[in-house]
Residue frames as a rotation matrix with the C-alpha (Angstrom) as fourth column:
MET 1
0.758 -0.651 0.047 85.63
-0.618 -0.739 -0.269 130.86
0.210 0.175 -0.962 110.71
ARG 2
0.065 -0.791 0.608 87.79
-0.794 0.328 0.512 128.32
-0.605 -0.516 -0.607 112.53
GLY 3
0.547 0.166 0.820 86.82
0.294 0.880 -0.374 125.68
-0.784 0.446 0.433 109.98
TYR 4
0.972 -0.210 0.105 88.28
0.017 -0.382 -0.924 127.92
0.234 0.900 -0.368 107.28
VAL 5
0.415 -0.863 0.289 91.46
-0.910 -0.398 0.118 128.49
0.013 -0.312 -0.950 109.28
PHE 6
0.165 -0.302 0.939 91.87
-0.374 0.862 0.343 124.75
-0.913 -0.408 0.029 109.90
GLN 7
0.697 0.175 0.696 91.29
0.486 0.599 -0.636 123.75
-0.528 0.781 0.333 106.28
LYS 8
0.911 -0.412 0.024 93.47
-0.286 -0.672 -0.683 126.58
0.298 0.615 -0.730 104.95
GLY 9
0.268 -0.841 0.470 96.30
-0.870 -0.002 0.492 125.39
-0.413 -0.541 -0.733 107.19
LEU 10
0.210 -0.129 0.969 96.02
0.111 0.988 0.107 121.89
-0.971 0.085 0.222 105.76
ASP 11
0.951 0.111 0.289 96.00
0.300 -0.096 -0.949 123.28
-0.078 0.989 -0.125 102.22
ASP 12
0.656 -0.753 0.053 99.23
-0.734 -0.653 -0.189 125.15
0.177 0.085 -0.980 102.96
LEU 13
0.085 -0.622 0.778 100.80
-0.631 0.571 0.525 122.05
-0.771 -0.535 -0.344 104.52
ARG 14
0.576 0.183 0.797 99.88
0.388 0.796 -0.464 119.93
-0.719 0.577 0.388 101.50
ARG 15
0.969 -0.227 0.092 101.42
-0.026 -0.468 -0.883 122.43
0.244 0.854 -0.459 99.09
ALA 16
0.374 -0.877 0.301 104.60
-0.921 -0.314 0.230 122.60
-0.107 -0.363 -0.926 101.17
PHE 17
0.163 -0.263 0.951 104.83
-0.235 0.926 0.296 118.80
-0.958 -0.272 0.089 101.26
GLU 18
0.788 0.204 0.580 104.28
0.455 0.442 -0.773 118.41
-0.414 0.874 0.255 97.53
ALA 19
0.853 -0.521 0.014 106.88
-0.401 -0.675 -0.619 121.07
0.332 0.523 -0.785 96.72
THR 20
0.201 -0.795 0.572 109.41
-0.877 0.115 0.467 119.50
-0.437 -0.595 -0.674 99.09
MET 21
0.226 -0.075 0.971 108.92
0.038 0.997 0.068 116.01
-0.973 0.021 0.228 97.74
ALA 22
0.969 0.100 0.225 109.04
0.228 -0.019 -0.973 117.15
-0.093 0.995 -0.041 94.12
THR 23
0.590 -0.807 0.037 112.42
-0.778 -0.580 -0.242 118.76
0.217 0.114 -0.969 94.79
ILE 24
-0.011 -0.616 0.787 113.79
-0.739 0.535 0.409 115.69
-0.674 -0.578 -0.461 96.60
HIS 25
0.508 0.252 0.824 112.53
0.253 0.870 -0.422 113.18
-0.823 0.423 0.379 94.02
THR 26
0.984 -0.179 -0.003 113.99
-0.070 -0.369 -0.927 115.32
0.164 0.912 -0.375 91.22
ALA 27
0.304 -0.923 0.235 117.34
-0.951 -0.279 0.135 115.46
-0.059 -0.264 -0.963 93.00
HIS 28
0.050 -0.237 0.970 117.33
-0.313 0.919 0.240 111.65
-0.948 -0.316 -0.028 93.32
GLU 29
0.790 0.298 0.536 116.44
0.392 0.427 -0.815 111.19
-0.472 0.854 0.221 89.66
ASN 30
0.855 -0.512 -0.084 119.14
-0.448 -0.648 -0.616 113.67
0.261 0.564 -0.783 88.62
ALA 31
0.124 -0.836 0.535 121.75
-0.861 0.178 0.477 111.89
-0.494 -0.520 -0.697 90.73
GLN 32
0.241 0.036 0.970 120.93
0.168 0.983 -0.079 108.60
-0.956 0.182 0.231 89.00
ALA 33
0.946 0.167 0.279 120.97
0.300 -0.122 -0.946 110.22
-0.124 0.978 -0.166 85.56
ASP 34
0.634 -0.771 -0.054 124.32
-0.773 -0.634 -0.029 111.90
-0.012 0.061 -0.998 86.25
TRP 35
-0.056 -0.667 0.743 125.91
-0.508 0.660 0.553 108.54
-0.859 -0.347 -0.376 87.09
LEU 36
0.499 0.293 0.816 124.49
0.471 0.698 -0.539 106.90
-0.727 0.653 0.211 83.96
ALA 37
0.990 -0.143 -0.017 125.91
-0.101 -0.605 -0.789 109.72
0.103 0.783 -0.614 81.84
ASP 38
0.295 -0.939 0.179 129.35
-0.935 -0.245 0.255 109.51
-0.195 -0.243 -0.950 83.46
LYS 39
0.111 -0.216 0.970 129.32
-0.167 0.958 0.233 105.71
-0.980 -0.188 0.070 83.25
LYS 40
0.827 0.232 0.513 128.69
0.448 0.280 -0.849 105.85
-0.340 0.932 0.127 79.50
ALA 41
0.831 -0.556 -0.025 131.45
-0.498 -0.722 -0.481 108.43
0.250 0.412 -0.876 79.10
ILE 42
0.109 -0.798 0.592 133.89
-0.790 0.292 0.539 106.24
-0.604 -0.527 -0.599 81.08
GLU 43
0.286 0.080 0.955 133.00
0.235 0.960 -0.151 103.17
-0.929 0.267 0.256 79.01
ALA 44
0.931 0.097 0.353 133.50
0.365 -0.183 -0.913 105.21
-0.024 0.978 -0.206 75.83
GLY 45
0.073 -0.996 -0.055 136.92
0.997 0.071 0.035 106.37
-0.031 -0.058 0.998 77.02
VAL 46
0.213 0.096 0.972 135.89
0.389 -0.921 0.006 110.00
0.896 0.377 -0.233 77.08
LEU 47
0.508 0.057 0.860 136.11
-0.680 -0.585 0.441 110.31
0.528 -0.809 -0.258 80.85
GLU 48
-0.563 -0.760 -0.323 138.56
-0.305 0.555 -0.774 108.82
0.768 -0.337 -0.545 83.32
ALA 49
0.261 0.666 -0.699 137.13
0.428 0.569 0.702 106.56
0.865 -0.482 -0.136 86.03
GLY 50
0.119 -0.304 -0.945 139.25
0.983 -0.096 0.154 108.30
-0.137 -0.948 0.287 88.65
VAL 51
0.889 0.093 0.448 139.67
0.153 -0.983 -0.100 111.95
0.431 0.158 -0.889 89.51
TYR 52
0.188 -0.931 -0.311 143.26
0.980 0.200 -0.005 113.12
0.067 -0.304 0.950 89.91
GLU 53
0.996 -0.060 0.069 145.03
-0.064 -0.997 0.044 116.27
0.066 -0.048 -0.997 90.95
ASP 54
0.290 -0.956 -0.055 148.67
-0.952 -0.282 -0.117 116.60
0.096 0.086 -0.992 89.96
ARG 55
-0.226 -0.302 -0.926 148.71
-0.486 0.859 -0.162 112.83
0.844 0.414 -0.341 89.34
ASP 56
-0.962 -0.032 0.271 147.47
-0.262 0.380 -0.887 112.17
-0.075 -0.924 -0.374 92.87
PHE 57
-0.542 0.805 -0.242 144.35
0.405 0.502 0.764 110.02
0.736 0.316 -0.598 92.99
LEU 58
-0.766 0.357 0.535 141.46
-0.608 -0.672 -0.423 111.78
0.209 -0.649 0.731 94.76
TYR 59
-0.273 0.726 0.632 138.45
-0.377 0.523 -0.764 109.52
-0.885 -0.447 0.131 94.27
ASP 60
-0.944 0.059 0.324 136.76
0.310 0.496 0.811 107.31
-0.113 0.866 -0.486 91.74
ARG 61
-0.762 0.648 -0.009 133.64
-0.588 -0.685 0.430 108.60
0.272 0.333 0.903 90.05
GLU 62
-0.236 0.714 -0.659 131.54
0.082 0.690 0.719 105.49
0.968 0.115 -0.221 90.70
THR 63
-0.436 0.024 -0.900 131.96
0.878 0.231 -0.419 105.77
0.198 -0.973 -0.122 94.48
LEU 64
-0.972 0.072 -0.224 131.17
-0.013 -0.967 -0.254 109.47
-0.235 -0.244 0.941 94.33
HIS 65
-0.558 0.806 -0.197 127.98
-0.585 -0.214 0.783 108.88
0.589 0.551 0.591 92.39
GLU 66
-0.235 0.453 -0.860 126.94
0.493 0.818 0.296 106.02
0.837 -0.354 -0.416 94.68
LEU 67
-0.692 -0.080 -0.718 127.26
0.703 -0.299 -0.645 108.35
-0.163 -0.951 0.263 97.66
LEU 68
-0.917 0.354 -0.184 125.30
-0.380 -0.916 0.128 111.11
-0.123 0.187 0.975 95.93
ILE 69
-0.387 0.797 -0.465 122.54
-0.280 0.379 0.882 108.70
0.879 0.471 0.077 94.90
GLU 70
-0.287 0.249 -0.925 122.29
0.780 0.622 -0.075 107.24
0.557 -0.743 -0.372 98.40
GLN 71
-0.887 -0.065 -0.457 122.22
0.355 -0.729 -0.585 110.70
-0.296 -0.681 0.670 99.97
SER 72
-0.750 0.642 -0.159 119.38
-0.631 -0.622 0.464 111.82
0.198 0.448 0.872 97.71
ARG 73
-0.241 0.667 -0.705 117.48
0.056 0.735 0.676 108.57
0.969 0.123 -0.214 98.33
ALA 74
-0.545 -0.046 -0.837 117.89
0.796 0.287 -0.534 108.85
0.265 -0.957 -0.120 102.10
ALA 75
-0.987 0.159 -0.029 116.35
-0.145 -0.950 -0.277 112.32
-0.072 -0.270 0.960 102.03
ILE 76
-0.474 0.863 -0.176 112.98
-0.252 0.059 0.966 110.89
0.844 0.502 0.189 100.90
PRO 77
0.126 0.580 -0.805 111.94
0.686 0.535 0.493 109.08
0.717 -0.614 -0.331 104.13
ILE 78
-0.674 -0.411 -0.614 113.51
0.732 -0.488 -0.476 111.83
-0.104 -0.770 0.629 106.24
ALA 79
-0.935 0.334 0.117 111.30
-0.282 -0.903 0.324 114.44
0.214 0.270 0.939 104.59
ILE 80
-0.154 0.930 -0.333 108.14
-0.052 0.329 0.943 112.33
0.987 0.163 -0.003 104.76
ASN 81
-0.075 0.081 -0.994 108.73
0.892 0.450 -0.031 111.57
0.445 -0.889 -0.106 108.44
ALA 82
-0.921 -0.284 -0.266 109.27
0.373 -0.841 -0.393 115.25
-0.112 -0.461 0.880 109.20
TYR 83
-0.685 0.720 0.113 105.94
-0.499 -0.577 0.646 116.12
0.531 0.386 0.755 107.64
VAL 84
-0.032 0.651 -0.758 104.21
0.409 0.701 0.585 113.33
0.912 -0.291 -0.288 109.57
VAL 85
-0.451 -0.202 -0.869 105.37
0.892 -0.135 -0.432 114.93
-0.030 -0.970 0.241 112.82
ILE 86
-0.995 0.100 -0.028 104.29
-0.102 -0.991 0.090 118.37
-0.019 0.093 0.996 111.59
LEU 87
-0.407 0.900 -0.157 100.85
-0.250 0.055 0.967 117.04
0.879 0.433 0.202 110.66
HIS 88
-0.043 0.379 -0.925 100.37
0.775 0.596 0.208 115.39
0.630 -0.708 -0.319 114.04
HIS 89
-0.684 -0.251 -0.685 101.32
0.665 -0.601 -0.443 118.56
-0.301 -0.759 0.578 115.90
PHE 90
-0.896 0.429 0.113 99.06
-0.280 -0.744 0.607 120.56
0.345 0.512 0.787 113.61
TRP 91
-0.104 0.895 -0.434 96.15
0.143 0.445 0.884 118.29
0.984 0.030 -0.174 114.56
GLU 92
-0.187 -0.027 -0.982 96.96
0.954 0.233 -0.188 118.39
0.234 -0.972 -0.018 118.28
LYS 93
-0.927 -0.218 -0.304 97.18
0.294 -0.927 -0.232 122.17
-0.231 -0.304 0.924 118.27
ALA 94
-0.660 0.743 0.110 93.89
-0.289 -0.386 0.876 122.51
0.694 0.546 0.469 116.38
VAL 95
0.100 0.721 -0.686 92.07
0.502 0.558 0.661 120.31
0.859 -0.410 -0.306 118.91
ASP 96
-0.408 -0.319 -0.856 93.68
0.910 -0.220 -0.352 122.12
-0.076 -0.922 0.380 121.85
ASP 97
-0.997 0.049 0.055 92.59
-0.039 -0.983 0.177 125.44
0.063 0.174 0.983 120.34
TRP 98
-0.309 0.947 -0.083 89.02
-0.141 0.041 0.989 124.21
0.940 0.318 0.121 119.90
ARG 99
0.269 0.368 -0.890 88.97
0.753 0.496 0.432 123.00
0.600 -0.787 -0.144 123.49
MET 100
0.574 -0.206 0.792 90.69
-0.361 -0.932 0.020 126.21
0.735 -0.298 -0.610 124.63
ALA 101
0.906 -0.318 -0.278 93.17
0.420 0.603 0.678 123.95
-0.048 -0.732 0.680 126.41
LYS 102
0.589 -0.790 -0.172 96.61
-0.639 -0.585 0.499 125.06
-0.494 -0.184 -0.849 127.45
ARG 103
0.568 -0.483 -0.666 99.42
-0.482 0.461 -0.745 123.77
0.668 0.744 0.029 125.28
GLY 104
-0.270 -0.713 0.647 101.58
-0.962 0.226 -0.153 121.12
-0.037 -0.664 -0.747 126.82
LYS 105
-0.981 -0.126 -0.146 100.65
-0.128 0.992 0.006 117.63
0.144 0.024 -0.989 127.94
ASN 106
-0.417 0.899 0.132 96.91
-0.669 -0.205 -0.714 118.16
-0.615 -0.386 0.687 127.67
TYR 107
-0.016 0.467 -0.884 96.23
-0.963 0.229 0.139 116.14
0.268 0.854 0.446 124.54
ASP 108
-0.588 -0.034 0.808 94.81
-0.340 0.917 -0.209 112.70
-0.734 -0.398 -0.551 125.28
ALA 109
-0.936 0.097 -0.339 93.79
-0.327 0.124 0.937 110.97
0.133 0.988 -0.084 122.06
LYS 110
-0.647 0.725 -0.236 90.84
0.662 0.687 0.299 108.88
0.379 0.038 -0.925 123.23
ARG 111
-0.256 0.534 -0.806 89.44
0.672 -0.501 -0.545 111.72
-0.695 -0.681 -0.230 125.33
GLU 112
-0.633 -0.041 -0.773 89.76
-0.351 -0.875 0.334 114.14
-0.690 0.483 0.539 122.40
TYR 113
-0.935 0.330 -0.125 88.03
0.030 0.428 0.903 111.75
0.352 0.841 -0.410 119.97
ALA 114
-0.369 0.836 -0.405 85.10
0.928 0.355 -0.111 111.37
0.051 -0.417 -0.907 122.36
TRP 115
-0.278 0.228 -0.933 84.92
0.351 -0.880 -0.320 115.13
-0.894 -0.417 0.164 122.88
LEU 116
-0.863 -0.068 -0.500 84.92
-0.412 -0.476 0.777 115.81
-0.291 0.877 0.383 119.15
GLU 117
-0.791 0.595 -0.143 82.21
0.372 0.654 0.659 113.19
0.485 0.468 -0.739 118.59
SER 118
-0.281 0.701 -0.655 80.10
0.891 -0.062 -0.449 114.73
-0.355 -0.710 -0.608 121.35
HIS 119
-0.230 0.147 -0.962 80.20
-0.104 -0.987 -0.126 117.97
-0.968 0.071 0.242 119.35
GLY 120
0.681 0.728 -0.075 79.02
-0.179 0.068 -0.981 116.39
-0.709 0.682 0.177 116.12
LEU 121
0.143 -0.694 -0.706 82.35
-0.989 -0.134 -0.068 115.71
-0.047 0.708 -0.705 114.41
ALA 122
0.976 0.179 0.122 83.47
-0.165 0.979 -0.116 112.32
-0.140 0.093 0.986 113.08
PRO 123
0.179 -0.982 -0.052 87.19
-0.931 -0.187 0.313 111.90
-0.318 -0.008 -0.948 113.77
ASP 124
0.639 -0.086 -0.764 88.76
-0.401 0.811 -0.426 109.06
0.656 0.579 0.484 111.81
ARG 125
0.755 -0.301 0.582 90.02
-0.570 0.138 0.810 107.21
-0.324 -0.944 -0.067 114.87
ALA 126
0.755 -0.480 0.447 91.96
0.516 0.855 0.048 104.56
-0.406 0.194 0.893 112.94
ALA 127
0.476 -0.583 0.659 93.83
0.591 -0.342 -0.730 107.08
0.651 0.737 0.182 110.79
LEU 128
0.583 -0.233 0.778 94.45
-0.515 -0.847 0.132 109.47
0.628 -0.478 -0.614 113.69
GLU 129
0.831 -0.308 0.464 95.80
-0.262 0.519 0.814 106.62
-0.491 -0.798 0.350 115.81
PHE 130
0.614 -0.637 0.465 98.10
0.789 0.505 -0.350 105.59
-0.012 0.582 0.813 112.96
LEU 131
0.463 -0.415 0.783 99.29
0.146 -0.836 -0.529 109.20
0.874 0.359 -0.326 112.71
ARG 132
0.749 -0.141 0.647 99.86
-0.643 -0.387 0.661 109.43
0.157 -0.911 -0.381 116.46
LYS 133
0.789 -0.452 0.416 101.81
0.160 0.806 0.570 106.17
-0.593 -0.383 0.708 116.56
ALA 134
0.552 -0.601 0.579 103.86
0.759 0.073 -0.647 107.13
0.346 0.796 0.496 113.51
ALA 135
0.535 -0.335 0.775 104.78
-0.271 -0.937 -0.218 110.48
0.800 -0.094 -0.593 115.06
ASN 136
0.760 -0.239 0.604 105.78
-0.599 0.101 0.794 108.76
-0.251 -0.966 -0.066 118.31
THR 137
0.751 -0.538 0.384 107.89
0.596 0.801 -0.044 106.27
-0.284 0.262 0.922 116.35
ILE 138
0.445 -0.569 0.692 109.71
0.530 -0.456 -0.715 109.11
0.722 0.685 0.098 114.60
LYS 139
0.450 -0.218 0.866 110.15
-0.502 -0.864 0.043 111.30
0.739 -0.454 -0.498 117.67
HIS 140
0.302 -0.199 0.932 110.70
-0.942 0.089 0.324 108.70
-0.147 -0.976 -0.160 120.41
ASN 141
-0.626 -0.516 -0.585 111.62
-0.649 0.761 0.024 105.46
0.433 0.394 -0.811 118.60
ASN 142
-0.226 0.663 0.714 108.37
-0.773 0.323 -0.545 104.02
-0.592 -0.675 0.439 119.97
PRO 143
-0.970 -0.239 0.041 107.68
-0.174 0.803 0.571 100.43
-0.170 0.547 -0.820 118.76
GLU 144
-0.323 0.927 0.193 103.87
-0.130 0.159 -0.979 100.73
-0.938 -0.341 0.069 118.98
LEU 145
0.366 0.463 -0.807 103.36
-0.835 -0.219 -0.505 101.23
-0.411 0.859 0.307 115.23
TYR 146
-0.502 -0.674 -0.542 105.78
-0.834 0.542 0.099 98.42
0.227 0.502 -0.835 114.39
VAL 147
-0.731 0.248 0.636 103.71
-0.236 0.783 -0.576 95.92
-0.641 -0.571 -0.513 116.37
ASP 148
0.203 0.944 0.260 100.73
0.121 0.240 -0.963 96.32
-0.972 0.227 -0.065 114.03
HIS 149
0.964 0.160 -0.212 102.44
-0.157 -0.299 -0.941 97.49
-0.214 0.941 -0.263 110.82
SER 150
0.254 -0.945 0.208 105.84
0.042 0.226 0.973 95.77
-0.966 -0.238 0.097 110.61
HIS 151
0.275 -0.106 0.955 105.55
0.913 0.342 -0.225 95.71
-0.302 0.934 0.191 106.80
LEU 152
0.929 0.101 0.355 106.12
0.226 -0.916 -0.330 99.48
0.292 0.387 -0.875 106.81
PHE 153
0.704 -0.700 0.119 109.58
-0.515 -0.388 0.764 99.11
-0.489 -0.599 -0.634 108.35
ASN 154
0.645 -0.676 -0.357 113.02
0.010 0.474 -0.881 98.30
0.765 0.564 0.312 107.00
MET 155
0.949 -0.159 0.271 114.80
-0.289 -0.098 0.952 97.19
-0.125 -0.982 -0.139 110.15
GLY 156
0.636 -0.767 -0.088 118.32
0.430 0.446 -0.785 96.98
0.641 0.462 0.613 108.76
ASN 157
-0.218 -0.722 0.656 119.73
-0.229 -0.616 -0.754 99.45
0.949 -0.315 -0.031 111.29
GLY 158
0.357 0.310 0.881 119.97
-0.892 -0.166 0.420 99.36
0.277 -0.936 0.217 115.04
SER 159
-0.777 -0.590 -0.221 120.57
-0.456 0.768 -0.449 96.31
0.435 -0.248 -0.866 117.19
ALA 160
-0.242 0.687 -0.685 118.54
0.439 0.707 0.554 93.63
0.865 -0.166 -0.473 118.91
ALA 161
-0.442 0.007 -0.897 118.92
0.889 -0.131 -0.439 95.53
-0.121 -0.991 0.052 122.16
ARG 162
-0.269 0.311 -0.912 117.99
0.070 -0.938 -0.341 98.89
-0.961 -0.155 0.230 120.60
PRO 163
-0.167 0.264 0.950 116.00
0.948 0.308 0.081 98.47
-0.271 0.914 -0.301 117.36
ASP 164
-0.875 -0.180 -0.449 115.91
0.063 -0.963 0.263 101.59
-0.480 0.202 0.854 115.19
TYR 165
-0.091 0.934 0.347 112.16
0.861 0.249 -0.444 101.89
-0.501 0.258 -0.826 114.62
ALA 166
0.462 0.260 -0.848 112.44
0.004 -0.957 -0.292 105.58
-0.887 0.131 -0.443 113.77
GLY 167
-0.350 -0.713 -0.607 115.10
-0.671 -0.262 0.694 105.00
-0.654 0.650 -0.387 111.14
GLY 168
-0.890 -0.042 0.454 113.33
0.180 0.883 0.433 101.94
-0.419 0.467 -0.779 109.78
LEU 169
0.056 0.996 -0.071 109.92
0.324 -0.086 -0.942 103.50
-0.945 0.029 -0.327 109.13
ARG 170
-0.933 -0.341 0.114 109.24
0.186 -0.185 0.965 103.73
-0.308 0.922 0.236 105.39
LEU 171
0.140 0.982 -0.129 106.13
0.411 -0.176 -0.894 105.70
-0.901 0.072 -0.428 104.50
ALA 172
-0.480 -0.227 0.847 105.43
0.877 -0.109 0.468 106.79
-0.014 0.968 0.251 100.93
ASP 173
-0.987 0.127 0.094 104.22
-0.109 -0.979 0.171 110.15
0.114 0.159 0.981 99.67
GLY 174
-0.332 0.931 -0.148 100.74
-0.194 0.086 0.977 108.71
0.923 0.354 0.152 99.26
ASP 175
-0.148 0.229 -0.962 100.67
0.859 0.512 -0.010 107.50
0.490 -0.828 -0.273 102.87
PHE 176
-0.818 -0.210 -0.535 101.23
0.481 -0.760 -0.437 111.04
-0.315 -0.615 0.723 104.10
LEU 177
-0.862 0.506 0.010 98.60
-0.396 -0.687 0.609 112.49
0.315 0.521 0.793 101.78
ARG 178
-0.138 0.828 -0.544 96.03
0.256 0.560 0.788 109.94
0.957 -0.031 -0.289 102.95
LEU 179
-0.321 -0.033 -0.946 96.79
0.946 0.036 -0.323 110.87
0.044 -0.999 0.020 106.55
LEU 180
-0.975 -0.053 -0.215 96.38
0.065 -0.997 -0.048 114.54
-0.212 -0.061 0.975 105.71
ASP 181
-0.561 0.824 -0.076 93.01
-0.317 -0.129 0.940 113.85
0.765 0.551 0.333 104.08
SER 182
-0.061 0.519 -0.853 91.92
0.703 0.629 0.332 111.93
0.709 -0.579 -0.403 107.19
VAL 183
-0.651 -0.213 -0.729 92.90
0.692 -0.561 -0.454 114.83
-0.312 -0.800 0.512 109.43
ARG 184
-0.951 0.307 0.029 91.01
-0.249 -0.821 0.514 117.16
0.182 0.481 0.857 107.09
ALA 185
-0.256 0.914 -0.315 87.84
-0.058 0.310 0.949 115.06
0.965 0.261 -0.026 107.32
SER 186
-0.197 0.119 -0.973 88.17
0.853 0.510 -0.111 114.66
0.483 -0.852 -0.202 111.10
GLY 187
-0.723 -0.209 -0.658 88.11
0.581 -0.699 -0.417 118.35
-0.373 -0.684 0.627 111.95
LEU 188
0.066 0.752 -0.656 86.05
0.140 -0.658 -0.740 121.46
-0.988 -0.043 -0.149 111.34
GLN 189
-0.190 -0.028 0.981 84.94
0.968 0.162 0.192 122.03
-0.165 0.986 -0.004 107.77
ILE 190
-0.964 -0.220 0.147 84.73
0.251 -0.937 0.242 125.37
0.085 0.270 0.959 105.99
THR 191
-0.505 0.841 0.192 80.96
-0.288 -0.374 0.882 125.20
0.814 0.390 0.431 105.62
SER 192
-0.099 0.499 -0.861 80.13
0.699 0.651 0.296 123.56
0.708 -0.573 -0.413 108.94
ARG 193
0.686 0.369 0.628 78.73
-0.222 -0.715 0.663 125.41
0.693 -0.594 -0.409 111.93
ASP 194
-0.463 -0.885 0.045 81.39
-0.234 0.073 -0.969 125.90
0.855 -0.459 -0.241 114.58
PRO 195
0.465 0.748 -0.474 80.10
0.225 0.419 0.880 123.86
0.856 -0.515 0.027 117.54
PHE 196
-0.076 -0.615 -0.785 82.77
0.942 0.214 -0.258 125.00
0.326 -0.759 0.563 119.97
PRO 197
0.827 0.288 -0.483 82.73
0.473 -0.821 0.321 128.01
-0.304 -0.494 -0.815 122.30
TYR 198
0.145 -0.780 0.608 85.02
0.812 -0.257 -0.524 130.77
0.565 0.570 0.597 121.17
GLU 199
0.763 -0.019 -0.646 86.86
0.430 -0.731 0.530 133.41
-0.482 -0.682 -0.549 123.16
PRO 200
0.762 -0.490 0.424 88.91
0.257 -0.373 -0.892 135.90
0.595 0.788 -0.158 121.10
């Protein structure tokens, strides 16, 4: 039963992620297409480069489109990072529920991996550690993930004294989906016998 609940939760999370990212990617593509259309119209003399009201200049269209494109692009890593945190908390809560542990500061990764293995499960330690470090980067600006995976970061923001690891992390859609699949394989399966004690 709890295997079904766990796997169903991951199915729901995957569908939510895919719907969110499809919307954001479409918005980014539309923003780029809108600028190309306006640019052609400006070059053809059909559209003015500036926007005026009663002869007062308000803004130029190129700057407006650049801002809209950048805003839609910036939403991509923000959304992916949000889902990474959700996935990590989903995993933590599932393990706490299986252990019948109180929510709070009970989760200890290495202890939980060993406990799961002692009950016949095969947690993907490498992927779960990556997920944990990524979530801590996003939530707490922790540099732990950067030490081993600096290629996943764009460190253009922040300062030498306070590097912006959270803002610099650049995961792709596929990275999140691979993490989700690792979480799926690490926990209870629909068809597996539930090895944990259960108290309703």
